[in-house]
ROROBA-586012 format. One line per field, with one value per residue (C-alpha): x, y, z; chain; residue number from 1. Coordinates in steps of 0.001 Angstrom, whole numbers, m for minus. Layout:
residues N
X <- (X, ...)
Y <- (Y, ...)
Z <- (Z, ...)
chain <- (A, ...)
resi <- (NUM, ...)
end
This chain:
residues 390
X <- (179424, 180231, 183011, 184974, 184636, 185867, 188859, 189761, 189452, 192938, 194580, 192644, 193585, 197252, 197100, 195468, 198224, 200899, 199214, 198889, 202581, 203531, 201171, 202208, 205919, 208098, 209186, 212648, 215004, 215867, 217527, 216164, 218137, 218831, 220092, 223743, 225949, 227805, 226594, 228249, 231182, 233658, 235950, 239372, 242087, 245118, 247542, 245810, 244102, 240885, 237393, 236401, 233231, 230297, 231234, 231147, 229218, 229229, 225632, 223793, 224192, 227173, 229474, 233120, 234293, 238072, 238504, 237304, 239540, 242907, 244540, 243784, 245252, 241979, 240713, 237373, 236500, 233494, 232131, 229997, 226829, 227143, 227857, 228314, 231381, 232704, 235497, 236053, 234564, 234688, 234712, 233864, 234241, 233289, 233418, 231172, 234284, 235138, 237557, 237200, 238797, 238083, 239617, 238928, 239856, 240061, 241234, 239363, 239276, 237978, 239583, 238960, 242680, 244253, 244943, 245510, 246707, 245615, 242808, 243586, 240062, 238681, 240741, 239673, 236620, 233908, 230633, 231075, 229161, 230613, 229389, 230584, 229637, 230536, 231351, 231582, 235116, 238361, 238960, 235231, 234798, 232007, 228606, 227558, 226337, 223066, 222766, 225474, 225675, 225661, 226068, 226424, 228497, 230552, 233926, 234348, 237624, 235834, 234041, 230419, 227999, 226233, 222724, 221575, 221746, 218775, 219748, 217773, 219651, 218334, 220318, 220986, 223399, 226474, 225301, 223056, 225656, 226231, 229588, 230374, 231444, 228474, 225794, 225706, 225308, 226935, 224256, 224373, 228163, 227843, 225437, 227886, 230682, 228476, 227442, 231054, 232003, 229047, 227105, 223727, 222617, 218971, 218737, 215864, 216666, 215092, 217392, 216512, 219291, 219932, 217843, 218582, 217373, 214477, 213421, 213581, 211434, 208930, 208618, 206895, 208827, 210844, 207668, 206607, 209980, 209692, 205995, 206812, 206364, 210141, 212847, 216479, 219885, 221257, 219845, 222384, 221634, 223496, 222852, 223268, 227002, 227592, 224787, 226458, 229725, 227960, 224623, 224786, 221551, 219544, 221157, 220587, 216955, 216305, 218128, 216715, 213198, 212314, 214317, 215100, 211457, 210633, 213694, 213565, 210657, 212111, 215640, 216155, 217634, 221265, 220434, 222290, 222048, 225046, 225806, 227522, 230301, 230865, 233967, 235058, 234252, 237001, 235898, 236058, 233947, 232791, 235882, 239333, 240717, 240013, 241679, 239221, 236324, 237474, 237821, 234231, 233039, 234816, 233676, 230030, 229537, 230994, 228468, 225600, 226569, 226818, 223432, 221582, 220199, 219787, 222752, 224797, 228198, 229827, 230951, 234350, 233993, 235860, 238739, 239325, 239382, 241985, 245143, 244395, 243638, 246873, 248768, 246832, 244874, 241138, 240355, 241377, 238148, 235990, 234686, 234994, 231985, 234027, 231491, 230368, 232275, 234428, 233946, 236974, 235299, 232021, 233926, 235818, 232646, 230947, 233978, 233845, 230163, 230787, 233304, 230913, 227796, 229475, 231877, 234846, 237800, 237058, 240667, 239800, 236774, 237171, 238362, 235066, 235248, 238219, 240815, 242890, 245979, 246931, 247155, 244193, 241379, 243506, 244692, 241107, 240103, 243122, 242094, 238623, 239894, 242290, 239561, 237174, 239711, 240433)
Y <- (23212, 19621, 18692, 17106, 20282, 22418, 20099, 20385, 24148, 25028, 22615, 24068, 27595, 26588, 24973, 28107, 30274, 28089, 28206, 31995, 32307, 30262, 32135, 35649, 35000, 36749, 34427, 32991, 32472, 28784, 26575, 23075, 20484, 18603, 21646, 22034, 24022, 25227, 28766, 29176, 28521, 31272, 31503, 32751, 34624, 32763, 35535, 38212, 35700, 37673, 36362, 37080, 39005, 38921, 35397, 34557, 33101, 30441, 29355, 26897, 28139, 30412, 30895, 31541, 33619, 33234, 36137, 38581, 37392, 38794, 35370, 31664, 30950, 29872, 27966, 27369, 27772, 26443, 28895, 27840, 29503, 31842, 29881, 26521, 24328, 21288, 18805, 18457, 19042, 16529, 17977, 16079, 17927, 16195, 17554, 16695, 15665, 12959, 14819, 14582, 15685, 14600, 16015, 16144, 19329, 18987, 22471, 25729, 27566, 24695, 24752, 22452, 22106, 23104, 26621, 28919, 26034, 26342, 24068, 23394, 22194, 25604, 27102, 24424, 25012, 22481, 22034, 20929, 19518, 20205, 18491, 19597, 17599, 18698, 16166, 16396, 14997, 15232, 13210, 12888, 11089, 11196, 12002, 13903, 17387, 17944, 17404, 17877, 21187, 20621, 23216, 23011, 25661, 26085, 27518, 29290, 30153, 32417, 35647, 35259, 38060, 39570, 41022, 44206, 44076, 45147, 46615, 47969, 50412, 51085, 53444, 56988, 59827, 57598, 56368, 59363, 62145, 63680, 64520, 68225, 68022, 66167, 65969, 62167, 59934, 56496, 54573, 57186, 57094, 53318, 53742, 56068, 53534, 50805, 52945, 53898, 50203, 49054, 47605, 48433, 48650, 49455, 51205, 51480, 53738, 54226, 56697, 58672, 60832, 60267, 57097, 53632, 50834, 50231, 53870, 53787, 50653, 52315, 55198, 52784, 53177, 49982, 47913, 49381, 48509, 44874, 44317, 41737, 43942, 43897, 41357, 42150, 40650, 42508, 44397, 46765, 47564, 50471, 50745, 53848, 54462, 53656, 51155, 47912, 48415, 49644, 47795, 44483, 43260, 46115, 45779, 42016, 42415, 44786, 42617, 39254, 40164, 43111, 42883, 39189, 38008, 40833, 40397, 36634, 36655, 39469, 38166, 36624, 33108, 33615, 37008, 38269, 40779, 43132, 44473, 47842, 47872, 51601, 53358, 54488, 58134, 60663, 60811, 57142, 57515, 55410, 53475, 54421, 54866, 54204, 50794, 49664, 51081, 49183, 45969, 46320, 46961, 43869, 41629, 42659, 42731, 39229, 38151, 39820, 38057, 34674, 35100, 36037, 32908, 34637, 34502, 37545, 39169, 42084, 44936, 45820, 49590, 50163, 48008, 50359, 53441, 52509, 52143, 55405, 57258, 55940, 57366, 60609, 61449, 61296, 64412, 62527, 60493, 62080, 65669, 68198, 66885, 63774, 61318, 61856, 60799, 63076, 62822, 60540, 58201, 58214, 57251, 54488, 53140, 52977, 51187, 48610, 47952, 47875, 45054, 43094, 43536, 42825, 40194, 41825, 44035, 47760, 48633, 49588, 51761, 55300, 58144, 60031, 63172, 62067, 63234, 65805, 63794, 60500, 58545, 59531, 57621, 54549, 54444, 54517, 51731, 49651, 49911, 48700, 45853, 44624, 44626, 42508, 39963, 41155)
Z <- (130521, 131509, 133949, 131073, 128986, 131875, 132287, 128602, 128469, 129879, 127447, 124521, 125532, 125760, 122319, 120903, 122394, 120853, 117449, 117618, 118493, 115451, 113158, 114160, 114688, 112079, 109279, 109682, 106778, 107149, 104572, 104235, 106139, 102905, 100984, 100135, 102530, 99427, 98721, 95355, 93060, 92274, 89246, 90308, 88405, 89725, 88801, 90863, 93184, 92740, 91957, 88366, 89047, 86700, 85692, 89397, 91025, 88306, 87747, 85539, 81984, 82652, 79671, 80508, 77544, 77564, 75149, 77818, 80638, 81661, 81310, 81303, 84726, 86266, 89260, 90938, 94610, 96521, 99105, 102065, 103294, 106244, 109412, 107656, 108213, 106397, 106878, 103140, 99704, 96866, 93343, 90173, 86861, 83621, 80079, 77160, 75211, 77743, 80003, 83781, 87025, 90593, 93740, 97476, 99323, 103094, 104040, 103485, 101158, 99035, 95566, 92625, 91855, 95193, 96391, 93395, 91260, 87629, 86459, 82759, 81950, 82906, 80070, 77586, 75408, 76248, 78092, 81695, 84627, 88062, 91222, 94643, 97739, 101264, 104007, 107765, 107972, 106007, 102847, 102117, 105420, 107961, 106509, 103424, 104349, 102532, 98816, 96227, 94392, 90625, 87890, 84123, 82378, 79241, 78282, 74957, 73245, 70752, 71533, 72585, 71709, 74693, 74428, 76109, 79896, 82019, 85388, 88334, 90585, 94080, 96263, 97373, 96659, 96533, 93124, 92385, 92637, 89177, 87670, 87491, 83861, 82357, 85050, 84777, 87795, 88073, 86110, 83348, 83092, 82871, 79973, 78222, 78634, 77221, 74256, 73520, 73327, 71266, 74176, 75668, 79273, 80015, 83356, 85824, 88779, 92190, 93926, 97062, 98489, 102188, 102422, 103657, 101403, 103793, 103631, 99853, 99846, 102153, 99682, 97284, 94035, 94347, 94555, 91226, 89693, 90812, 90090, 87403, 84344, 83823, 84640, 85295, 84593, 87615, 90575, 92143, 95791, 97419, 101133, 103323, 103618, 107292, 107904, 106821, 108751, 111911, 111994, 110174, 111789, 110304, 106872, 106916, 107894, 105004, 102483, 103531, 104607, 102373, 99156, 98640, 98412, 96007, 93790, 93377, 90865, 88726, 88217, 84788, 84563, 85536, 87037, 90092, 92903, 93117, 96595, 96170, 98797, 99235, 100542, 103994, 104675, 105432, 109074, 110106, 113281, 115039, 113956, 115190, 111673, 108006, 108161, 110829, 108806, 105705, 107701, 108925, 105359, 104067, 106906, 106913, 103147, 102959, 105608, 103757, 100552, 102279, 103962, 100785, 99135, 95752, 93358, 94272, 94342, 96112, 93869, 95418, 95154, 98418, 97174, 94250, 96508, 99083, 96920, 95108, 98344, 99845, 96863, 96301, 99449, 100136, 98056, 94910, 95094, 97816, 97748, 100569, 102516, 103267, 101893, 98312, 95199, 93091, 89308, 89166, 91645, 89713, 86572, 88399, 90044, 86660, 85199, 88001, 87338, 83575, 84038, 86250, 84140, 80807, 82183, 80582, 81442, 81698, 80835, 77255, 78032, 76566, 78793, 78352, 80499, 82660, 80160, 82011, 81206, 79598, 82854, 85056, 83337, 82493, 86100, 87356, 84954, 85920, 89566, 88642, 86504, 89187, 91851, 89764, 88560, 84996)
chain <- (A, A, A, A, A, A, A, A, A, A, A, A, A, A, A, A, A, A, A, A, A, A, A, A, A, A, A, A, A, A, A, A, A, A, A, A, A, A, A, A, A, A, A, A, A, A, A, A, A, A, A, A, A, A, A, A, A, A, A, A, A, A, A, A, A, A, A, A, A, A, A, A, A, A, A, A, A, A, A, A, A, A, A, A, A, A, A, A, A, A, A, A, A, A, A, A, A, A, A, A, A, A, A, A, A, A, A, A, A, A, A, A, A, A, A, A, A, A, A, A, A, A, A, A, A, A, A, A, A, A, A, A, A, A, A, A, A, A, A, A, A, A, A, A, A, A, A, A, A, A, A, A, A, A, A, A, A, A, A, A, A, A, A, A, A, A, A, A, A, A, A, A, A, A, A, A, A, A, A, A, A, A, A, A, A, A, A, A, A, A, A, A, A, A, A, A, A, A, A, A, A, A, A, A, A, A, A, A, A, A, A, A, A, A, A, A, A, A, A, A, A, A, A, A, A, A, A, A, A, A, A, A, A, A, A, A, A, A, A, A, A, A, A, A, A, A, A, A, A, A, A, A, A, A, A, A, A, A, A, A, A, A, A, A, A, A, A, A, A, A, A, A, A, A, A, A, A, A, A, A, A, A, A, A, A, A, A, A, A, A, A, A, A, A, A, A, A, A, A, A, A, A, A, A, A, A, A, A, A, A, A, A, A, A, A, A, A, A, A, A, A, A, A, A, A, A, A, A, A, A, A, A, A, A, A, A, A, A, A, A, A, A, A, A, A, A, A, A, A, A, A, A, A, A, A, A, A, A, A, A, A, A, A, A, A, A, A, A, A, A, A, A, A, A, A, A, A, A, A, A, A, A, A, A, A, A, A, A, A, A)
resi <- (1, 2, 3, 4, 5, 6, 7, 8, 9, 10, 11, 12, 13, 14, 15, 16, 17, 18, 19, 20, 21, 22, 23, 24, 25, 26, 27, 28, 29, 30, 31, 32, 33, 34, 35, 36, 37, 38, 39, 40, 41, 42, 43, 44, 45, 46, 47, 48, 49, 50, 51, 52, 53, 54, 55, 56, 57, 58, 59, 60, 61, 62, 63, 64, 65, 66, 67, 68, 69, 70, 71, 72, 73, 74, 75, 76, 77, 78, 79, 80, 81, 82, 83, 84, 85, 86, 87, 88, 89, 90, 91, 92, 93, 94, 95, 96, 97, 98, 99, 100, 101, 102, 103, 104, 105, 106, 107, 108, 109, 110, 111, 112, 113, 114, 115, 116, 117, 118, 119, 120, 121, 122, 123, 124, 125, 126, 127, 128, 129, 130, 131, 132, 133, 134, 135, 136, 137, 138, 139, 140, 141, 142, 143, 144, 145, 146, 147, 148, 149, 150, 151, 152, 153, 154, 155, 156, 157, 158, 159, 160, 161, 162, 163, 164, 165, 166, 167, 168, 169, 170, 171, 172, 173, 174, 175, 176, 177, 178, 179, 180, 181, 182, 183, 184, 185, 186, 187, 188, 189, 190, 191, 192, 193, 194, 195, 196, 197, 198, 199, 200, 201, 202, 203, 204, 205, 206, 207, 208, 209, 210, 211, 212, 213, 214, 215, 216, 217, 218, 219, 220, 221, 222, 223, 224, 225, 226, 227, 228, 229, 230, 231, 232, 233, 234, 235, 236, 237, 238, 239, 240, 241, 242, 243, 244, 245, 246, 247, 248, 249, 250, 251, 252, 253, 254, 255, 256, 257, 258, 259, 260, 261, 262, 263, 264, 265, 266, 267, 268, 269, 270, 271, 272, 273, 274, 275, 276, 277, 278, 279, 280, 281, 282, 283, 284, 285, 286, 287, 288, 289, 290, 291, 292, 293, 294, 295, 296, 297, 298, 299, 300, 301, 302, 303, 304, 305, 306, 307, 308, 309, 310, 311, 312, 313, 314, 315, 316, 317, 318, 319, 320, 321, 322, 323, 324, 325, 326, 327, 328, 329, 330, 331, 332, 333, 334, 335, 336, 337, 338, 339, 340, 341, 342, 343, 344, 345, 346, 347, 348, 349, 350, 351, 352, 353, 354, 355, 356, 357, 358, 359, 360, 361, 362, 363, 364, 365, 366, 367, 368, 369, 370, 371, 372, 373, 374, 375, 376, 377, 378, 379, 380, 381, 382, 383, 384, 385, 386, 387, 388, 389, 390)
end
């Protein structure tokens, strides 16, 4: 070996080590520097101040069917990706009929027509293009942050027919527990609700009692469900009950590194991931009390949703539980083991998902098996409807 070759050898070895580090390092989920910091656009029911789920996040091609909404007091909110900040957001909304609206919002949350102020165009039938651009400073000052987020959607004042909905459920016993009266689990009760109202939901289930989502993936059945032979309007992911509030890093790793790459190719245009935000258990440990447990659920599911680049929403299952538990006690919705759902809870969970998947209020769904009196089932459906903005 020549003297020059010997001199180059340490440098070559160092370069090889650097290259190997890059090649074997775990992939990082990084958004392009030019991408928009705006994660999504949420339609808001201004009366309840709740997101209208199912319709939200509003995507290209979304149809806002006014006949299915609780009212026409509507607004639109721009939500930022996890960890992003902005000094202001400039909105430009234009209608095919020549209407337009422009506004700059300099204080979060970023609303099209100011905080919970009705946006009349959103209740006016037309086809719209909405552009939202974030800036580093107030009043659209400083520099533009990435590219503008642009969506095209329509508003209809007449009922729009909805085709059958294809849904993949992945979870454990929290959605797999059957009702005592009919032996139906949550997806099956959902199917019964759909059938009773003249709708169709085609269900694919991968349910393993006691598993985390990662363990269920490792079992191999999910891979078969997302092999490309079928595409889905919605994929409902139900994580192990205590994992998200106590170990966000683990839940995030599973969602972003295992599920997101596999789900992206099998979502239909306009398809969404639904994160099933479960309820606090009767024993709140390791939290001091149920309120602290619920706070951790809310905080960490919001973070999961913001981190997931796929169109997604959080099904507010926990939100429906707490008011009813406060009024009736935990045994009203949770069985004696302190964790699993009572038949009333299964019915209410299915009603919540029904409203999201069919973008309509579940208030008029039949009582089915929850018919012990004239108020139980309607009360459960009302809780669902309120939580999802209908």
